C-alpha angles and dihedrals in degrees: 000000000000091000092050090047091053090047091053092047092048090050089050091051089048093051092047092056096038121125133182092269091056098056101028095089089056092054090048088050095050097044094045091049090051090047092056093046091052098043094050105026100041108016094040093221114167110266094239092056091042098051095045089051089047090053092052091043093055092049091051090051094046088050091066091069107023091174089068089069097056102098134162128217093029117103125235100004116163120202110239096220100145142030085247089063088050092060095039091051093047091050093045094050089047094048098043090052094047091048090054101046110019100086094041096050091046095051095040086055091054090049092048092051096048092047088053098041095046093046091244093123093051088047092057092045092052087054091047089051090048095053100036105022128234093278093056099040093108090052090051091055091049095050097042090046093049093051098041094045094060091100097018128090114247093241093049092046091052093047090053097043098039094081090053089051091050094047093047087055093049086050098049098028092222145063098044091150090050095053094047093048093046090060090052094045091053097043104040096061099056091043089069102032111042134064132256089052109102095241095054091043092055095044094045089052095046098047093041095238123160108259095220094048089049091056096049091046095046093050094047098043092045095059095079096045089048090050088051090051088055091052091046090051091051091052094049094047090053092054101037134045116209114181127212102255133204120269136184087255094066145324127256097242091056090049091050090053088054091050092050093062117112117254090250088065092052126087118258120277092245094054092043092055098045093080090054105034099038094063089045091050094049095049092046094053093051094043098046092047090058091047091048092051089057097045098035113025091191090070090071089074089070094062108000118201109265097033121119089237092054091046092055094049092049091045097049089038094062107104097237097051088044091053090045089055089048094049091054088051093050090048091052090049095053093043093051093043094046095034089235129159117235089250089059093049089048089055093047093051092065091087098053091041092053087050091051091051089057091051093047091053095049093044093048090048090052087050091053089053095048091049091051092049088051094053090047085079101251093136092052092046091052091049093052090047093053096055115109096002094124095219125154102277092226090055092041092053091051093047095047093049091044092057093048092048092051090046098053109010102230116117086198097054090044090057094047090049094041094052091048090052093050103040095082090047099056103069119119130020111342095174088234137051116280088237086086090059087053093050091048091053090048093050093047095048096068100042124115098013107194141151099315091057118092087214092059094057092042089053094042099047098039096046093043093237118146119239091258093050090048091052091047094049117019096032095048093043094052091047094051091046088049092051091047086053091054089051091048088049094049095045092047093049087060101041096038110018089169095217 
């Protein structure tokens, strides 16, 4: 009761001192969210057009009160003072997002197409079924995605695993939604809880938490939420039927013909796994070397920075180069299996690359919208509102990160902003280790993925789900996983405070 009373008093003090500049970012957020829902859900505008219009709309609204975008404690915020700023920020948000995901999405689409066309994906799925059995196929996807995604971005991991989920559905004839959601449940948790992902790296640095400790805590505390995601996926799959739909990369009848081949006509398991596992291995080696150097400086002697060997590790461990190597392996696989010349392979890749182009455009437009929302001052307004409210700091860290996440879409930006907001508030005796603040920020950063999140569009477009279906399944599941993570964090801070 005392905590609730302090929170009410804090809110009253905030409202008493509030100005237009304080609440205007929340107005901009609410109006822009409503605009996107109306444009895509009701008016049926193409998501690319709707999101670009939304980004410009946000900038114009923020322009009415430029002072509302002048925030402290939130990095890289540009005041939206002119209409020229609106255009510049929209282009920057679009370009930055495209620069981060375009090559990866294009190459992963090539890998996925070649795996499906060659029968490699079906070969891997048959092996999965032989080991785990059809009834536990979804669980196998959760576990494998959880482990393999520790060093891999969520978008990249889904791009690599989606063909396996689709081949698994074609093999079993059921549970397509379960398989897609299981990949998401396994991959999303580690993206926001474990270094070397960019959000956790930034939060660990800001909060001054030991890197090795954060990795161990993130992996252990993420197990229960990932398991909750698996159970939610099973429930949703039992209540909804999502079919595998046609895409420009191939039609279902053609894919079923590939799946119907006897195992003797499929590539070997080893060659089928190489296009997926080799990029993952290259990224993991480079990522874990960097982490190990931070936790154990003696490791640097193995491959010191500046050495030729280290340059090769860092170069091949870049996600774009690793996926490029994987794409060459996948092209070789399909060319050898189908007896195609490289010119034939090049012609057949036009379909998946066109699909990748659409995904890149939509995702980058979502990045432009999210970047504009960020520069509209939402993070700063949230930070000011939180001052003096007297809430539990774990809960406050989660709520602040959650709000920033919903506002601008990026889990990384949400963690950067959330940790910056919480840093001044965690001095003194908390009664528990600050690792729990870090975990709360991580869990809050992936909740409520919607149309301003690149992951939303990658899942929607590659799975074949509509925007409404993705909101009802993927968005709801991630939010429930996030909330279960908050509960785990609160309970652990009481049972095992680590002080």
